C-alpha positions as CSV (number, residue, x, y, z in Angstrom):
1,M,-0.7,2.1,13.2
2,C,-1.0,4.2,10.1
3,I,1.5,4.6,7.3
4,T,1.2,7.3,4.6
5,S,3.0,8.2,1.4
6,S,2.6,11.2,-0.9
7,D,4.4,12.9,-3.7
8,Q,7.6,14.7,-2.5
9,Y,10.3,16.9,-3.9
10,Q,13.8,15.4,-4.1
11,D,14.6,16.8,-0.7
12,N,11.6,14.9,0.8
13,T,9.6,18.1,1.3
14,P,5.9,17.2,0.7
15,I,4.3,18.8,-2.4
16,L,1.2,20.7,-1.3
17,P,-1.9,20.3,-3.6
18,E,-2.2,24.1,-3.9
19,L,1.3,24.3,-5.4
20,L,0.5,21.8,-8.1
21,G,-2.4,23.6,-9.6
22,S,-4.8,21.7,-11.9
23,R,-2.0,20.1,-14.0
24,Q,-1.1,17.3,-11.5
25,S,-2.8,15.6,-8.6
26,V,-1.1,14.4,-5.5
27,T,-0.7,10.7,-5.3
28,S,-1.1,9.2,-1.8
29,L,-1.5,5.9,-0.1
30,L,-2.8,5.4,3.5
31,V,-2.2,2.0,5.2
32,H,-3.9,1.0,8.4
33,L,-2.5,-2.0,10.3
34,R,-4.7,-3.8,12.8
35,H,-3.2,-6.5,14.9
36,D,-5.0,-8.9,17.2
37,V,-4.1,-12.3,18.6
38,S,-4.8,-14.3,15.5
39,R,-4.2,-12.0,12.5
40,C,-3.0,-8.8,11.0
41,V,-5.1,-6.7,8.6
42,A,-3.5,-4.2,6.3
43,S,-6.1,-1.9,4.8
44,F,-4.9,0.2,1.8
45,S,-6.6,3.4,0.8
46,G,-5.6,5.7,-2.1
47,S,-3.2,5.0,-5.0
48,I,-0.8,2.1,-5.4
49,T,1.7,3.6,-7.9
50,D,5.4,4.1,-8.4
51,A,5.1,7.2,-6.2
52,T,3.7,5.2,-3.3
53,R,5.7,2.0,-3.8
54,I,8.0,2.7,-0.8
55,T,5.0,2.6,1.5
56,I,4.1,-0.9,0.3
57,D,7.7,-2.0,0.6
58,G,7.6,-0.9,4.3
59,V,4.5,-2.8,5.1
60,A,6.3,-6.1,4.5
61,N,8.7,-5.3,7.3
62,L,6.0,-4.2,9.6
63,I,4.0,-7.4,9.3
64,A,7.0,-9.8,9.4
65,G,6.3,-12.6,11.9
66,E,2.5,-12.5,11.5
67,Q,1.0,-15.9,11.1
68,F,-2.2,-14.8,9.3
69,V,-2.3,-11.7,7.1
70,I,-5.3,-10.1,5.3
71,L,-4.5,-7.5,2.7
72,D,-7.6,-5.3,2.1
73,F,-7.6,-3.3,-1.1
74,S,-11.3,-2.2,-1.0
75,L,-10.4,1.5,-0.9
76,V,-7.7,1.6,-3.6
77,D,-8.6,4.0,-6.3
78,E,-5.6,3.6,-8.7
79,V,-3.0,1.0,-9.5
80,D,-0.2,1.3,-12.0
81,S,2.3,-1.4,-13.2
82,S,4.9,-0.4,-10.6
83,G,2.4,-0.5,-7.8
84,A,1.1,-3.9,-8.9
85,E,4.7,-5.2,-8.9
86,A,5.1,-3.8,-5.4
87,V,2.0,-5.7,-4.2
88,A,3.3,-8.9,-5.9
89,V,6.6,-8.5,-4.0
90,L,4.6,-7.9,-0.7
91,V,2.6,-11.1,-1.4
92,R,5.7,-13.1,-2.1
93,S,7.3,-11.8,1.1
94,V,4.4,-12.7,3.3
95,Q,4.2,-16.2,1.7
96,A,8.0,-16.7,2.0
97,R,7.7,-16.1,5.8
98,G,5.2,-18.8,6.1
99,A,2.1,-16.7,6.9
100,Q,-1.4,-17.6,5.7
101,L,-2.5,-14.8,3.3
102,R,-5.9,-13.6,2.2
103,I,-6.8,-10.7,-0.1
104,A,-10.0,-9.0,0.8
105,H,-12.2,-6.9,-1.4
106,P,-10.2,-6.6,-4.6
107,R,-11.9,-4.1,-7.0
108,S,-12.0,-3.8,-10.8
109,V,-9.2,-1.3,-10.6
110,W,-6.9,-4.3,-10.5
111,Q,-7.9,-5.3,-14.0
112,L,-5.0,-4.1,-16.1
């Protein structure tokens, strides 16, 4: 399963990079979920920001009921304070549901 998020207009039409010019970049987040008998791995790639927060919020619902969860942030390029808070909410949600949690490959991008 793959979940994506990108910048959008208010009517939810995606913003195409060529329309933005050089003034603004498109913020996106890709999440791959891999389930097997004993665990669920959620691998995040891209930016964890206010613009992609809804994707992180959705992951909590998709991994509900898993007994062992690994959150892999090795391919995350950017984190802002809103994105960091969304990850904290995700972690608390996983823990509140009684799952064992591991965070794999955190990078220096997490140092605020």
